[in-house]
C-alpha positions as a Markdown table, in Angstrom:
| # | Residue | x | y | z |
|---|---|---|---|---|
| 1 | Met | 2.9 | 69.0 | 5.9 |
| 2 | Lys | 0.1 | 66.8 | 7.1 |
| 3 | Arg | -2.2 | 68.1 | 4.3 |
| 4 | Leu | 0.5 | 67.2 | 1.7 |
| 5 | Leu | 0.9 | 63.7 | 3.1 |
| 6 | Phe | -2.9 | 63.3 | 3.1 |
| 7 | Thr | -3.1 | 64.4 | -0.5 |
| 8 | Phe | -0.3 | 62.0 | -1.6 |
| 9 | Ala | -2.1 | 59.1 | 0.2 |
| 10 | Ile | -5.4 | 59.8 | -1.6 |
| 11 | Ala | -3.6 | 60.0 | -5.0 |
| 12 | Cys | -1.9 | 56.7 | -4.4 |
| 13 | Ala | -5.2 | 55.1 | -3.5 |
| 14 | Leu | -6.9 | 56.4 | -6.6 |
| 15 | Ile | -4.1 | 55.5 | -9.1 |
| 16 | Pro | -3.7 | 51.7 | -9.5 |
| 17 | Leu | -0.1 | 50.6 | -9.3 |
| 18 | Asn | -0.4 | 47.7 | -11.6 |
| 19 | Ala | -3.6 | 47.7 | -13.6 |
| 20 | Gln | -4.7 | 44.2 | -14.7 |
| 21 | Glu | -6.6 | 43.8 | -18.0 |
| 22 | Thr | -9.2 | 41.1 | -18.3 |
| 23 | Leu | -9.1 | 39.6 | -21.8 |
| 24 | Thr | -11.9 | 37.6 | -23.4 |
| 25 | Leu | -11.2 | 34.8 | -25.8 |
| 26 | Ser | -12.4 | 36.9 | -28.8 |
| 27 | Gln | -10.0 | 39.7 | -27.8 |
| 28 | Cys | -7.1 | 37.3 | -27.6 |
| 29 | Leu | -7.9 | 35.9 | -31.0 |
| 30 | Arg | -8.1 | 39.3 | -32.6 |
| 31 | Met | -4.8 | 40.4 | -31.0 |
| 32 | Gly | -3.2 | 37.2 | -32.2 |
| 33 | Ile | -4.4 | 37.6 | -35.8 |
| 34 | Glu | -3.2 | 41.2 | -35.8 |
| 35 | Asn | 0.1 | 40.9 | -34.0 |
| 36 | Asn | 1.4 | 37.3 | -34.3 |
| 37 | Leu | 4.8 | 37.5 | -36.0 |
| 38 | Gln | 4.5 | 34.2 | -37.9 |
| 39 | Leu | 1.2 | 35.4 | -39.3 |
| 40 | Gln | 2.8 | 38.7 | -40.4 |
| 41 | Thr | 5.3 | 36.6 | -42.3 |
| 42 | Arg | 2.5 | 34.9 | -44.1 |
| 43 | Arg | 1.1 | 38.3 | -45.0 |
| 44 | Asn | 4.5 | 39.3 | -46.4 |
| 45 | Asp | 4.4 | 36.1 | -48.6 |
| 46 | Ile | 1.1 | 37.3 | -50.0 |
| 47 | Ala | 2.6 | 40.7 | -50.8 |
| 48 | Lys | 5.6 | 38.9 | -52.5 |
| 49 | Gly | 3.1 | 36.9 | -54.6 |
| 50 | Gly | 1.6 | 40.1 | -55.9 |
| 51 | His | 5.0 | 41.4 | -56.9 |
| 52 | Ala | 5.8 | 38.1 | -58.6 |
| 53 | Ile | 2.7 | 38.5 | -60.7 |
| 54 | Thr | 3.8 | 42.0 | -61.8 |
| 55 | Glu | 7.3 | 40.6 | -62.5 |
| 56 | Asn | 6.0 | 37.9 | -64.8 |
| 57 | Arg | 3.5 | 40.2 | -66.5 |
| 58 | Ala | 6.4 | 42.5 | -67.3 |
| 59 | Lys | 8.0 | 39.8 | -69.4 |
| 60 | Leu | 5.2 | 40.2 | -71.9 |
| 61 | Leu | 5.7 | 43.9 | -72.3 |
| 62 | Pro | 8.4 | 45.6 | -74.5 |
| 63 | Gln | 11.9 | 45.6 | -73.1 |
| 64 | Ile | 13.9 | 48.6 | -74.1 |
| 65 | Asn | 17.6 | 48.8 | -73.2 |
| 66 | Ala | 20.1 | 51.7 | -73.7 |
| 67 | Val | 23.5 | 50.3 | -74.8 |
| 68 | Val | 26.8 | 52.1 | -74.9 |
| 69 | Ser | 30.1 | 50.4 | -75.8 |
| 70 | Met | 33.6 | 51.4 | -76.7 |
| 71 | Ser | 36.4 | 49.1 | -78.0 |
| 72 | Asp | 40.1 | 49.3 | -78.4 |
| 73 | Asn | 41.1 | 46.8 | -81.1 |
| 74 | Phe | 44.9 | 47.0 | -80.4 |
| 75 | Asn | 45.2 | 44.1 | -82.9 |
| 76 | Pro | 42.5 | 45.1 | -85.4 |
| 77 | Pro | 40.8 | 42.3 | -87.3 |
| 78 | Val | 40.9 | 42.3 | -91.2 |
| 79 | Ser | 38.4 | 41.2 | -93.8 |
| 80 | Val | 39.4 | 39.6 | -97.1 |
| 81 | Thr | 37.2 | 40.0 | -100.2 |
| 82 | Asp | 37.6 | 39.2 | -103.9 |
| 83 | Gly | 39.7 | 41.9 | -105.6 |
| 84 | Ser | 39.9 | 40.6 | -109.1 |
| 85 | Ala | 37.7 | 43.5 | -110.4 |
| 86 | Tyr | 40.5 | 45.8 | -109.2 |
| 87 | Gly | 43.4 | 43.9 | -110.6 |
| 88 | Asn | 44.3 | 42.1 | -107.4 |
| 89 | Pro | 43.3 | 38.5 | -106.5 |
| 90 | Tyr | 42.3 | 39.6 | -103.0 |
| 91 | Asn | 41.2 | 42.9 | -101.4 |
| 92 | Val | 42.3 | 43.1 | -97.7 |
| 93 | Thr | 40.6 | 45.6 | -95.5 |
| 94 | Lys | 41.8 | 46.4 | -92.1 |
| 95 | Thr | 39.4 | 47.6 | -89.3 |
| 96 | Leu | 40.2 | 50.8 | -87.5 |
| 97 | Gln | 41.6 | 50.4 | -84.0 |
| 98 | Tyr | 38.9 | 52.3 | -82.0 |
| 99 | Asn | 35.2 | 52.1 | -82.4 |
| 100 | Ala | 32.2 | 53.2 | -80.3 |
| 101 | Ser | 28.4 | 52.7 | -80.4 |
| 102 | Ala | 25.4 | 54.0 | -78.5 |
| 103 | Gly | 21.7 | 53.3 | -79.0 |
| 104 | Leu | 18.5 | 51.6 | -78.0 |
| 105 | Gln | 17.5 | 47.9 | -78.3 |
| 106 | Leu | 13.9 | 46.6 | -78.4 |
| 107 | Gln | 12.6 | 43.2 | -77.6 |
| 108 | Met | 9.0 | 42.2 | -77.3 |
| 109 | Pro | 7.4 | 38.7 | -77.4 |
| 110 | Leu | 4.7 | 38.5 | -79.9 |
| 111 | Tyr | 3.8 | 34.9 | -79.2 |
| 112 | Asn | 5.3 | 32.8 | -76.4 |
| 113 | Gln | 2.8 | 30.4 | -74.8 |
| 114 | Thr | 5.3 | 29.4 | -72.1 |
| 115 | Leu | 5.4 | 33.0 | -70.7 |
| 116 | Leu | 1.6 | 33.1 | -70.6 |
| 117 | Thr | 1.4 | 29.8 | -68.7 |
| 118 | Ala | 4.2 | 31.0 | -66.3 |
| 119 | Leu | 2.0 | 34.0 | -65.6 |
| 120 | Asp | -1.0 | 31.7 | -64.8 |
| 121 | Ile | 1.3 | 29.7 | -62.5 |
| 122 | Thr | 2.4 | 32.8 | -60.7 |
| 123 | Lys | -1.3 | 33.7 | -60.1 |
| 124 | Met | -1.9 | 30.2 | -58.8 |
| 125 | Met | 1.0 | 30.6 | -56.5 |
| 126 | Asp | -0.5 | 33.8 | -55.2 |
| 127 | Arg | -3.7 | 31.9 | -54.5 |
| 128 | Ile | -1.7 | 29.2 | -52.7 |
| 129 | Asn | -0.1 | 31.8 | -50.5 |
| 130 | Arg | -3.5 | 33.2 | -49.6 |
| 131 | Leu | -4.7 | 29.7 | -48.7 |
| 132 | Gly | -1.6 | 29.1 | -46.7 |
| 133 | Tyr | -2.3 | 32.3 | -44.8 |
| 134 | Asp | -5.9 | 31.1 | -44.1 |
| 135 | Lys | -4.7 | 27.8 | -42.8 |
| 136 | Ala | -2.0 | 29.5 | -40.6 |
| 137 | Arg | -4.8 | 31.8 | -39.3 |
| 138 | Asn | -7.0 | 28.9 | -38.4 |
| 139 | Asp | -4.1 | 27.0 | -36.8 |
| 140 | Leu | -3.3 | 30.1 | -34.8 |
| 141 | Met | -6.9 | 30.6 | -33.7 |
| 142 | Glu | -7.1 | 27.0 | -32.6 |
| 143 | Gln | -3.8 | 27.3 | -30.7 |
| 144 | Ile | -4.9 | 30.4 | -28.9 |
| 145 | Ala | -8.2 | 28.9 | -28.0 |
| 146 | Lys | -6.6 | 25.8 | -26.6 |
| 147 | Met | -4.2 | 27.9 | -24.5 |
| 148 | Tyr | -7.0 | 30.1 | -23.3 |
| 149 | Tyr | -9.2 | 27.1 | -22.3 |
| 150 | Leu | -6.2 | 25.5 | -20.5 |
| 151 | Ala | -5.4 | 28.7 | -18.5 |
| 152 | Gln | -9.1 | 29.1 | -17.7 |
| 153 | Ser | -9.2 | 25.5 | -16.4 |
| 154 | Thr | -6.1 | 26.1 | -14.3 |
| 155 | Ala | -7.5 | 29.3 | -12.9 |
| 156 | Glu | -10.8 | 27.5 | -12.1 |
| 157 | Gln | -8.8 | 24.8 | -10.3 |
| 158 | Ile | -6.9 | 27.4 | -8.3 |
| 159 | Ala | -10.2 | 29.0 | -7.2 |
| 160 | Ile | -11.6 | 25.6 | -6.1 |
| 161 | Val | -8.4 | 24.7 | -4.2 |
| 162 | Arg | -8.4 | 28.0 | -2.4 |
| 163 | Ala | -12.0 | 27.5 | -1.4 |
| 164 | Asn | -11.0 | 24.0 | -0.1 |
| 165 | Ile | -8.2 | 25.5 | 1.9 |
| 166 | Thr | -10.6 | 28.0 | 3.5 |
| 167 | Arg | -12.9 | 25.1 | 4.4 |
| 168 | Leu | -10.0 | 23.0 | 5.8 |
| 169 | Glu | -8.7 | 25.9 | 7.8 |
| 170 | Glu | -12.1 | 26.3 | 9.4 |
| 171 | Leu | -12.1 | 22.5 | 10.1 |
| 172 | Lys | -8.6 | 22.8 | 11.5 |
| 173 | Asn | -9.7 | 25.5 | 14.0 |
| 174 | Ile | -12.6 | 23.3 | 15.1 |
| 175 | Thr | -10.4 | 20.3 | 15.5 |
| 176 | Val | -7.8 | 22.2 | 17.5 |
| 177 | Ala | -10.6 | 23.5 | 19.8 |
| 178 | Phe | -11.9 | 20.0 | 20.2 |
| 179 | Phe | -8.4 | 18.8 | 21.0 |
| 180 | Asp | -7.9 | 21.5 | 23.6 |
| 181 | Asn | -11.2 | 20.4 | 25.2 |
| 182 | Gly | -10.3 | 16.7 | 25.1 |
| 183 | Met | -12.9 | 16.0 | 22.5 |
| 184 | Ala | -10.4 | 15.0 | 19.7 |
| 185 | Met | -7.1 | 13.2 | 19.4 |
| 186 | Glu | -3.8 | 14.7 | 18.4 |
| 187 | Val | -3.7 | 12.5 | 15.3 |
| 188 | Asp | -6.9 | 14.2 | 14.1 |
| 189 | Val | -5.1 | 17.6 | 14.2 |
| 190 | Lys | -2.1 | 16.0 | 12.3 |
| 191 | Arg | -4.4 | 14.6 | 9.6 |
| 192 | Val | -6.0 | 18.0 | 9.0 |
| 193 | Asn | -2.6 | 19.6 | 8.8 |
| 194 | Ile | -1.3 | 17.1 | 6.3 |
| 195 | Asn | -4.3 | 17.6 | 4.0 |
| 196 | Leu | -4.0 | 21.4 | 4.4 |
| 197 | Glu | -0.3 | 21.3 | 3.4 |
| 198 | Asn | -1.1 | 19.1 | 0.4 |
| 199 | Leu | -3.8 | 21.6 | -0.8 |
| 200 | Gln | -1.4 | 24.5 | -0.3 |
| 201 | Val | 1.3 | 22.7 | -2.4 |
| 202 | Gln | -1.4 | 21.9 | -5.0 |
| 203 | Arg | -2.4 | 25.6 | -5.1 |
| 204 | Asp | 1.2 | 26.8 | -5.4 |
| 205 | Asn | 1.9 | 24.4 | -8.3 |
| 206 | Ala | -1.2 | 25.4 | -10.1 |
| 207 | Glu | -0.4 | 29.1 | -9.6 |
| 208 | Ala | 3.1 | 28.6 | -11.1 |
| 209 | Met | 1.6 | 26.6 | -14.0 |
| 210 | Leu | -0.9 | 29.4 | -14.6 |
| 211 | Val | 1.9 | 32.0 | -14.8 |
| 212 | Gln | 3.6 | 29.9 | -17.5 |
| 213 | Gln | 0.4 | 29.4 | -19.5 |
| 214 | Ile | -0.4 | 33.1 | -19.4 |
| 215 | Asn | 3.2 | 34.0 | -20.5 |
| 216 | Met | 2.9 | 31.6 | -23.4 |
| 217 | Leu | -0.5 | 33.1 | -24.3 |
| 218 | Lys | 1.1 | 36.6 | -24.2 |
| 219 | Tyr | 3.9 | 35.4 | -26.6 |
| 220 | Val | 1.5 | 34.0 | -29.1 |
| 221 | Ile | -0.7 | 37.1 | -29.2 |
| 222 | Asp | 2.4 | 39.4 | -28.9 |
| 223 | Tyr | 1.1 | 41.0 | -25.7 |
| 224 | Pro | 3.6 | 43.1 | -23.6 |
| 225 | Val | 5.3 | 40.7 | -21.2 |
| 226 | Asp | 5.5 | 43.3 | -18.4 |
| 227 | Lys | 1.7 | 43.8 | -18.3 |
| 228 | Asp | -0.5 | 41.5 | -16.2 |
| 229 | Ile | -3.7 | 40.0 | -17.7 |
| 230 | Ala | -6.6 | 38.0 | -16.4 |
| 231 | Leu | -8.9 | 35.7 | -18.2 |
| 232 | Thr | -12.7 | 35.5 | -17.9 |
| 233 | Pro | -13.8 | 32.8 | -15.4 |
| 234 | Val | -15.3 | 29.5 | -16.5 |
| 235 | Asp | -19.0 | 29.6 | -16.7 |
| 236 | Ala | -20.1 | 26.1 | -16.1 |
| 237 | Ser | -23.8 | 26.9 | -16.5 |
| 238 | Ser | -23.4 | 27.8 | -20.1 |
| 239 | Val | -21.8 | 25.2 | -22.5 |
| 240 | Glu | -21.2 | 26.3 | -26.0 |
| 241 | Ala | -23.3 | 24.5 | -28.6 |
| 242 | Val | -21.7 | 23.4 | -31.9 |
| 243 | Glu | -23.8 | 23.1 | -35.0 |
| 244 | Leu | -23.1 | 19.7 | -36.6 |
| 245 | Ser | -23.3 | 20.8 | -40.2 |
| 246 | Gly | -21.0 | 18.1 | -41.5 |
| 247 | Leu | -17.4 | 18.3 | -42.7 |
| 248 | Cys | -16.6 | 21.6 | -44.5 |
| 249 | Glu | -14.8 | 20.5 | -47.7 |
| 250 | Ser | -13.7 | 24.0 | -48.5 |
| 251 | Leu | -11.3 | 24.1 | -45.6 |
| 252 | Pro | -8.0 | 25.9 | -46.4 |
| 253 | Glu | -5.9 | 22.7 | -46.0 |
| 254 | Leu | -8.1 | 20.9 | -48.5 |
| 255 | Gln | -8.1 | 23.8 | -51.0 |
| 256 | Leu | -4.3 | 24.0 | -50.6 |
| 257 | Leu | -3.8 | 20.4 | -51.6 |
| 258 | Gln | -6.2 | 20.8 | -54.5 |
| 259 | Lys | -4.4 | 23.9 | -55.8 |
| 260 | Gln | -1.1 | 22.2 | -55.5 |
| 261 | Gly | -2.4 | 19.4 | -57.7 |
| 262 | Glu | -3.6 | 22.1 | -60.2 |
| 263 | Leu | -0.2 | 23.7 | -60.0 |
| 264 | Ser | 1.5 | 20.4 | -60.9 |
| 265 | Glu | -0.8 | 20.1 | -64.0 |
| 266 | Lys | 0.0 | 23.7 | -65.0 |
| 267 | Gln | 3.7 | 23.0 | -64.7 |
| 268 | Gln | 3.3 | 19.9 | -66.8 |
| 269 | Lys | 1.5 | 22.0 | -69.4 |
| 270 | Met | 4.2 | 24.6 | -69.4 |
| 271 | Ile | 6.8 | 22.0 | -70.1 |
| 272 | Gln | 4.8 | 20.6 | -73.0 |
| 273 | Gln | 4.4 | 24.1 | -74.4 |
| 274 | Gly | 8.2 | 24.3 | -74.7 |
| 275 | Tyr | 7.8 | 22.3 | -77.9 |
| 276 | Leu | 5.8 | 25.2 | -79.5 |
| 277 | Pro | 7.6 | 27.9 | -81.5 |
| 278 | Ser | 7.9 | 31.4 | -80.2 |
| 279 | Leu | 7.9 | 34.7 | -82.0 |
| 280 | Met | 9.7 | 37.9 | -80.9 |
| 281 | Leu | 9.8 | 41.4 | -82.2 |
| 282 | Thr | 13.3 | 43.0 | -82.2 |
| 283 | Gly | 14.5 | 46.4 | -83.1 |
| 284 | Asn | 17.5 | 48.7 | -82.7 |
| 285 | Phe | 18.4 | 52.4 | -83.1 |
| 286 | Thr | 22.2 | 52.8 | -83.0 |
| 287 | Tyr | 24.9 | 55.3 | -83.7 |
| 288 | Ser | 28.5 | 54.0 | -84.3 |
| 289 | Ala | 31.8 | 55.7 | -84.9 |
| 290 | Phe | 35.3 | 54.5 | -85.9 |
| 291 | Thr | 38.8 | 56.1 | -85.7 |
| 292 | Asp | 42.4 | 55.1 | -85.9 |
| 293 | Lys | 43.7 | 57.4 | -83.1 |
| 294 | Phe | 42.2 | 57.8 | -79.7 |
| 295 | Ser | 42.9 | 61.6 | -79.7 |
| 296 | Asn | 40.5 | 62.0 | -82.6 |
| 297 | Trp | 37.6 | 61.4 | -80.3 |
| 298 | Phe | 38.2 | 64.9 | -78.8 |
| 299 | His | 37.9 | 67.0 | -82.0 |
| 300 | Ser | 35.7 | 67.0 | -85.0 |
| 301 | Gly | 36.8 | 65.4 | -88.2 |
| 302 | Pro | 35.9 | 62.7 | -90.7 |
| 303 | Ser | 37.6 | 60.0 | -88.6 |
| 304 | Asn | 35.1 | 60.3 | -85.7 |
| 305 | His | 31.9 | 60.7 | -87.7 |
| 306 | Trp | 28.9 | 58.9 | -86.2 |
| 307 | Tyr | 26.9 | 56.7 | -88.5 |
| 308 | Asn | 23.2 | 55.8 | -87.8 |
| 309 | Ser | 21.7 | 52.4 | -88.2 |
| 310 | Ser | 18.2 | 51.3 | -87.2 |
| 311 | Gly | 15.7 | 48.7 | -88.0 |
| 312 | Leu | 13.0 | 46.2 | -86.9 |
| 313 | Gly | 13.0 | 42.5 | -87.1 |
| 314 | Ile | 11.1 | 39.3 | -86.2 |
| 315 | Thr | 12.7 | 36.3 | -84.6 |
| 316 | Leu | 11.1 | 32.9 | -84.9 |
| 317 | Arg | 12.4 | 30.2 | -82.5 |
| 318 | Val | 11.4 | 26.6 | -83.3 |
| 319 | Pro | 12.6 | 23.9 | -80.8 |
| 320 | Val | 13.9 | 20.9 | -82.7 |
| 321 | Phe | 15.7 | 18.6 | -80.3 |
| 322 | Asp | 16.7 | 19.1 | -76.6 |
| 323 | Gly | 18.2 | 15.7 | -75.8 |
| 324 | Leu | 14.8 | 14.4 | -74.4 |
| 325 | Glu | 15.1 | 16.8 | -71.4 |
| 326 | Lys | 11.5 | 17.9 | -71.7 |
| 327 | Arg | 10.2 | 14.4 | -71.8 |
| 328 | Ser | 11.8 | 13.6 | -68.5 |
| 329 | Lys | 10.4 | 16.8 | -67.0 |
| 330 | Ile | 6.9 | 15.9 | -68.2 |
| 331 | Arg | 7.1 | 12.5 | -66.6 |
| 332 | Lys | 8.2 | 14.0 | -63.3 |
| 333 | Ala | 5.4 | 16.6 | -63.4 |
| 334 | Lys | 2.8 | 13.8 | -64.0 |
| 335 | Leu | 4.1 | 12.0 | -60.9 |
| 336 | Asp | 3.9 | 15.3 | -58.9 |
| 337 | Ala | 0.3 | 15.7 | -60.0 |
| 338 | Glu | -0.6 | 12.2 | -59.1 |
| 339 | Asn | 1.0 | 12.6 | -55.7 |
| 340 | Ala | -0.9 | 15.8 | -55.1 |
| 341 | Arg | -4.2 | 14.0 | -56.0 |
| 342 | Leu | -3.4 | 11.1 | -53.6 |
| 343 | Ala | -2.5 | 13.6 | -50.8 |
| 344 | Tyr | -5.8 | 15.4 | -51.3 |
| 345 | Asp | -7.8 | 12.1 | -51.2 |
| 346 | Asp | -5.9 | 11.0 | -48.1 |
| 347 | Ala | -6.4 | 14.3 | -46.3 |
| 348 | Leu | -10.2 | 14.3 | -47.2 |
| 349 | Lys | -10.6 | 10.8 | -45.8 |
| 350 | Gly | -8.6 | 11.7 | -42.7 |
| 351 | Leu | -10.7 | 14.8 | -42.0 |
| 352 | Arg | -13.9 | 12.8 | -42.5 |
| 353 | Thr | -12.7 | 10.3 | -39.9 |
| 354 | Gln | -11.7 | 13.1 | -37.5 |
| 355 | Tyr | -15.2 | 14.7 | -37.9 |
| 356 | Met | -17.0 | 11.4 | -37.1 |
| 357 | Asn | -14.7 | 10.8 | -34.1 |
| 358 | Ala | -15.2 | 14.4 | -32.9 |
| 359 | Thr | -18.9 | 14.1 | -33.2 |
| 360 | Asn | -18.9 | 11.0 | -31.1 |
| 361 | Asp | -16.5 | 12.5 | -28.6 |
| 362 | Leu | -18.7 | 15.6 | -28.3 |
| 363 | Met | -21.7 | 13.7 | -27.2 |
| 364 | Asn | -19.7 | 11.6 | -24.8 |
| 365 | Ser | -17.8 | 14.7 | -23.4 |
| 366 | Arg | -21.0 | 16.6 | -22.9 |
| 367 | Arg | -22.6 | 13.7 | -21.1 |
| 368 | Asn | -19.5 | 13.2 | -19.0 |
| 369 | Phe | -19.3 | 16.9 | -18.1 |
| 370 | Thr | -22.9 | 17.0 | -17.0 |
| 371 | Lys | -22.4 | 14.0 | -14.8 |
| 372 | Gln | -19.2 | 15.3 | -13.3 |
| 373 | Leu | -20.8 | 18.7 | -12.6 |
| 374 | Asp | -23.6 | 17.0 | -10.7 |
| 375 | Asn | -21.1 | 14.8 | -8.8 |
| 376 | Tyr | -19.1 | 17.9 | -7.9 |
| 377 | Arg | -22.1 | 19.8 | -6.5 |
| 378 | Leu | -23.3 | 16.6 | -4.7 |
| 379 | Ala | -19.9 | 16.0 | -3.2 |
| 380 | Glu | -19.8 | 19.6 | -1.9 |
| 381 | Asp | -23.3 | 19.1 | -0.3 |
| 382 | Val | -22.1 | 15.8 | 1.3 |
| 383 | Tyr | -19.0 | 17.5 | 2.6 |
| 384 | Ala | -20.9 | 20.4 | 4.1 |
| 385 | Val | -23.3 | 18.0 | 5.9 |
| 386 | Thr | -20.5 | 15.8 | 7.2 |
| 387 | Thr | -18.6 | 18.9 | 8.4 |
| 388 | Glu | -21.7 | 20.1 | 10.2 |
| 389 | Leu | -22.2 | 16.7 | 11.8 |
| 390 | Tyr | -18.5 | 16.8 | 12.9 |
| 391 | Arg | -19.1 | 20.1 | 14.6 |
| 392 | Glu | -22.0 | 18.6 | 16.5 |
| 393 | Gly | -19.8 | 15.7 | 17.5 |
| 394 | Ile | -21.7 | 13.1 | 15.6 |
| 395 | Ala | -19.4 | 12.4 | 12.6 |
| 396 | Ser | -15.7 | 11.4 | 13.0 |
| 397 | Met | -12.7 | 13.1 | 11.5 |
| 398 | Thr | -12.1 | 10.0 | 9.2 |
| 399 | Glu | -15.5 | 10.6 | 7.6 |
| 400 | Val | -14.9 | 14.3 | 7.1 |
| 401 | Leu | -11.5 | 13.6 | 5.5 |
| 402 | Gln | -12.9 | 10.9 | 3.3 |
| 403 | Asp | -15.7 | 13.2 | 2.1 |
| 404 | Glu | -13.1 | 16.0 | 1.6 |
| 405 | Met | -11.0 | 13.6 | -0.6 |
| 406 | Gln | -14.1 | 12.6 | -2.6 |
| 407 | Met | -15.0 | 16.2 | -3.1 |
| 408 | Ser | -11.5 | 17.1 | -4.3 |
| 409 | Glu | -11.6 | 14.2 | -6.8 |
| 410 | Ala | -15.0 | 15.3 | -8.0 |
| 411 | Gln | -13.8 | 18.8 | -8.5 |
| 412 | Asn | -10.8 | 17.7 | -10.5 |
| 413 | Asn | -13.0 | 15.5 | -12.6 |
| 414 | Tyr | -15.3 | 18.4 | -13.3 |
| 415 | Val | -12.5 | 20.7 | -14.4 |
| 416 | Thr | -11.0 | 18.0 | -16.6 |
| 417 | Ala | -14.4 | 17.1 | -18.2 |
| 418 | His | -15.1 | 20.7 | -18.9 |
| 419 | Tyr | -11.7 | 21.2 | -20.6 |
| 420 | Ser | -12.1 | 18.0 | -22.6 |
| 421 | Tyr | -15.5 | 19.1 | -23.8 |
| 422 | Arg | -14.2 | 22.5 | -24.9 |
| 423 | Leu | -11.4 | 20.9 | -26.8 |
| 424 | Thr | -13.8 | 18.6 | -28.7 |
| 425 | Ala | -16.1 | 21.5 | -29.5 |
| 426 | Leu | -13.1 | 23.5 | -30.8 |
| 427 | Ser | -12.1 | 20.6 | -33.0 |
| 428 | Leu | -15.6 | 20.5 | -34.5 |
| 429 | Leu | -15.6 | 24.2 | -35.1 |
| 430 | Arg | -12.5 | 23.8 | -37.1 |
| 431 | Leu | -13.7 | 20.8 | -39.1 |
| 432 | Thr | -17.1 | 22.5 | -39.9 |
| 433 | Gly | -15.4 | 25.8 | -40.8 |
| 434 | Gln | -17.0 | 27.8 | -37.9 |
| 435 | Leu | -13.8 | 29.0 | -36.2 |
| 436 | Asp | -14.7 | 32.6 | -36.9 |
| 437 | Ser | -17.7 | 32.3 | -34.6 |
| 438 | Leu | -15.2 | 32.5 | -31.7 |
| 439 | Leu | -14.5 | 36.1 | -32.7 |
| 440 | Lys | -18.0 | 37.2 | -31.9 |
């Protein structure tokens, strides 16, 4: 029995109860691109665009339909012709009550410029769908990176606060020992306890915030909610460099606006082509039968004989007057094209302004981060010296707490500066078309 319990204990120690996976930013980005539900919807739109091209291309191919009909003319129509050659002023012919027909009908456009332009428009819509996917992919990558950086900063803040709590607990023990020996006042112990409780509350709030940020990240990348993940820690020694290569004018959002303008011009052209004539090939191969009694369909005889008729024809359609409908559509299409051009120019100017501001922010953020990192390390050194002096009875509790407060402020400024720099660098990666570098 003891051997069995020992074996079970060893197995429990070797098998982790809740394995935690550490995900890098590139892994999160790849998972998001592959699993994000909204991005899958965009991929479905691309597939729909391919089917739409096939659908419009089919309109240029022959259309063959099988047609079967049967009629009961319970009040048969009559035809009246000139019967003077037969001694009667009119010759009245009455149609038989029942008739049926079966055959094939053919239609094929020989020339229809509107259909050809419609096919070009469908291909352009497919291109717009692909650009929309590229834009949605870039937006998703930027969103995931922002969430990852934010969670990283929160985790870094938690680690710093925990280290501060450890330091303050040591200080508390020293102060309590001093108080027991009559070397410190009770108010000093209370001051340490207050600061310690404040740090613990700050840690608890940050941990709750980190859980929410991780859960949101899981949702965006479609990661199982019941599985725990961890992020790579912040490496303050290495700051990502961004190549300032200028604004990339082939960004998906700019190409999208450009293609929308071209689409409006194509639609205008298609409306204008509605004034052109169209030519269509038609044909039929039909068998018809007529009888005066329904029962005659079920036995052979002269009354249910099937007659063949077939032929080919060409139909020319020339638009003459449409009530000025096309003129109004053309004017609307011209305004749509003008609006698309204005939207493109406005977006281009806006992105250029964003690039200039981001470049300026990058320099300022990097300089600010470097200073805050130096201040953070300096504040830790000052706090360590003051604490040591307090242990030796040289420094007062007030000096220790002041240095501790300055160190906490420097730590928070360092975390905020690092996060701000990363956001600015991320914005520049998007504007310069280098977001894919995050996947490496």
